N, C-alpha and C positions, 0 to 999 in steps of 0.2 A: 440406555439413551446416552450416557456419558461416553461410552465406547464409540458410538456412531458419530458423536460430535467431534471426538478426538481424531477419528479416522478422516472425517471430512476436512478438518483443519490441516492435518498432515498432507492430505492429497492436494489441497490448495497451495500449501507452501512448496510442495514438490513441483507442481506445475509452474508456479511463479519462478522457482529456481531454474527450471529448464528454459523458460522463456528468457530470463535474464542472461544466462550463459550463452544462448544462441545469438544475442544481440550485443556484440561488443564493438561495432564500428562507430565512428564519429557521427554525430547528428547536430544540425544547426537548429537552435531553439530561439524563438522570438518571445521575449517577455516584455510586454508594454513597449518601451522605447529602446530596448537594448537587444542585441543578438548575441547569444552565447553558443559556442561550439564546445560540446562535451561528448564523452563516450555515451553511447546509447544505454549501456548498463547502468551508468550513474543516474541518468534521467529516470530510468525505470525504478531504481531503488528509491530515489527521491519521491516519485509519485506514489509508490507503494507505501512508503513511510508516512507520507502526508495523508493518504487514505486511512491508514491504521490510526493515526493520531486523531483524525476527524471522527472516526467511528468511536473512539474512546470518549471524546468530548460529548458526542451525541448521547452515548450511553450514560454518562455522568449526569447530564442535564435532564434526561428523561426518567430518572429514578422517581418512583412515587414517594411523595413526602408523607411522613406519619401524621395521622389525624390527631388533633388535640382534643 
């Protein structure tokens, strides 16, 4: 089971890396009241990092607490 999970994670990282490398052009992003122009690769990295951080936070808060 550990090997399957590791292979799945590596496959997702590989696919994410391929998508990021293919999207290097500039993109205009609207955030509330401001417009930012940045490389698409940077936007994808920020979104992936934010999703990873959110997943970690959810995992931390969903831990079962020990019964007293």
